MIMARNU-440739 format. One line per 3 residues: number of its first residue (from 0); their letters; for each residue y, z, x of C-alpha. Coordinates in steps of 0.1 Angstrom, whole numbers. Layout:
NUM = A = Y Z X | ...
***
This chain:
0 = MEA = -61 100 158 | -59 123 128 | -21 118 126
3 = SLW = -26 80 123 | -52 84 95 | -31 110 76
6 = AIR = 0 87 79 | -18 59 60 | -34 83 35
9 = ISM = -1 98 26 | 14 63 26 | -12 51 0
12 = ILM = -6 82 -21 | 31 75 -22 | 24 39 -32
15 = VVV = 3 52 -61 | 30 77 -71 | 57 51 -72
18 = LAA = 36 25 -90 | 26 51 -116 | 62 63 -120
21 = EMR = 74 27 -125 | 47 21 -151 | 60 51 -169
24 = GAK = 95 37 -170 | 111 49 -138 | 136 24 -124
27 = STS = 125 9 -91 | 160 12 -77 | 165 49 -86
30 = LAI = 172 67 -54 | 142 90 -56 | 118 60 -62
33 = AIL = 134 39 -35 | 131 68 -10 | 95 74 -19
36 = WLS = 88 37 -15 | 106 35 18 | 87 67 30
39 = GAL = 54 50 22 | 64 19 41 | 75 39 71
42 = LAL = 43 59 71 | 24 26 70 | 44 14 100
45 = AHS = 37 47 118 | 0 43 111 | 0 8 125
48 = ISA = 18 18 157 | -3 49 161 | -36 31 155
51 = MMT = -27 5 180 | -20 31 207 | -47 56 197
54 = FHQ = -77 34 188 | -69 3 208 | -50 17 238
57 = GSQ = -21 -6 230 | -41 -37 234 | -35 -64 208
60 = LAA = -67 -81 220 | -88 -49 214 | -72 -45 180
63 = FES = -80 -81 171 | -116 -78 183 | -121 -45 164
66 = TAK = -108 -61 132 | -131 -91 137 | -161 -67 143
69 = QTE = -153 -46 112 | -150 -77 91 | -182 -91 104
72 = QLL = -201 -59 97 | -188 -58 61 | -186 -95 51
75 = GFR = -209 -112 76 | -183 -133 94 | -158 -126 122
78 = FGA = -122 -126 111 | -98 -109 135 | -67 -124 119
81 = GLY = -69 -97 93 | -50 -77 118 | -20 -100 113
84 = VNY = -24 -96 75 | -20 -59 81 | 12 -65 100
87 = LFV = 25 -87 72 | 16 -58 48 | 39 -35 67
90 = IVW = 67 -61 70 | 66 -70 33 | 66 -33 22
93 = LAD = 95 -25 46 | 115 -55 34 | 110 -47 -2
96 = AAI = 119 -10 4 | 151 -21 22 | 161 -45 -6
99 = RLL = 156 -17 -31 | 179 6 -11 | 205 -19 0
102 = LPK = 207 -40 -31 | 200 -16 -60 | 222 -34 -85
105 = RYP = 207 -68 -77 | 170 -58 -73 | 164 -56 -111
108 = DFP = 177 -92 -114 | 150 -105 -90 | 126 -127 -109
111 = NWY = 94 -111 -122 | 73 -133 -100 | 88 -117 -69
114 = RYV = 77 -82 -80 | 43 -95 -91 | 38 -112 -57
117 = VTG = 50 -82 -37 | 31 -56 -57 | 0 -78 -59
120 = FLG = -1 -85 -22 | 5 -48 -13 | -21 -37 -38
123 = FIA = -47 -62 -26 | -43 -50 10 | -43 -14 -1
126 = ING = -75 -18 -21 | -91 -35 9 | -80 -8 33
129 = AIV = -87 22 10 | -118 10 -7 | -135 -21 7
132 = FQA = -132 -11 44 | -136 26 38 | -166 49 34
135 = GWM = -172 84 23 | -147 105 5 | -117 82 12
138 = RYV = -134 54 -7 | -139 76 -37 | -102 87 -36
141 = GIG = -92 51 -34 | -114 42 -64 | -100 71 -83
144 = CLL = -64 60 -76 | -73 24 -86 | -89 36 -119
147 = FLG = -59 59 -125 | -34 30 -121 | -56 7 -141
150 = GLA = -58 33 -169 | -20 37 -168 | -15 0 -169
153 = WAK = -38 -2 -199 | -19 27 -216 | 14 9 -209
156 = RRG = 1 -23 -226 | -9 -2 -256 | 26 14 -257
159 = FAK = 17 50 -250 | 20 54 -212 | 52 74 -214
162 = SLP = 35 100 -237 | 7 107 -211 | 11 142 -198
165 = FV = -1 137 -162 | 26 116 -147
***
């Protein structure tokens, strides 16, 4: 159980590290960034598989019902299909990581909308998983990471993100 939770926690930390590095000017196709991005995606996959086996005894129906119950507790309506959104999250992240590694010369030529859609989708799901559907210290870590990335994005728009000492 703990291994599954730590897999997704480390995965989210890697996402923050890569996004911060890219905002500071690191190339998304540099080998180090691409490996970190892939590592995060693989840890998210490991979490999904481990959670299915550990928390739901391998039952898709149990996972669906658990997701519906959590959504109802938080939002007031049952929505088990969020489970499939989580699967899509892992697939999108793995696909993007593979593209970065397999097509490093073509990736920078992808249209900006592609990167905005991928990063936006992954970020939206990460925020929901790390903040909205979390409680306790993990929620505060998630909020801290979101504020950090938001501050870095603000600094980048102002033109001084590269001069910040902490990344």
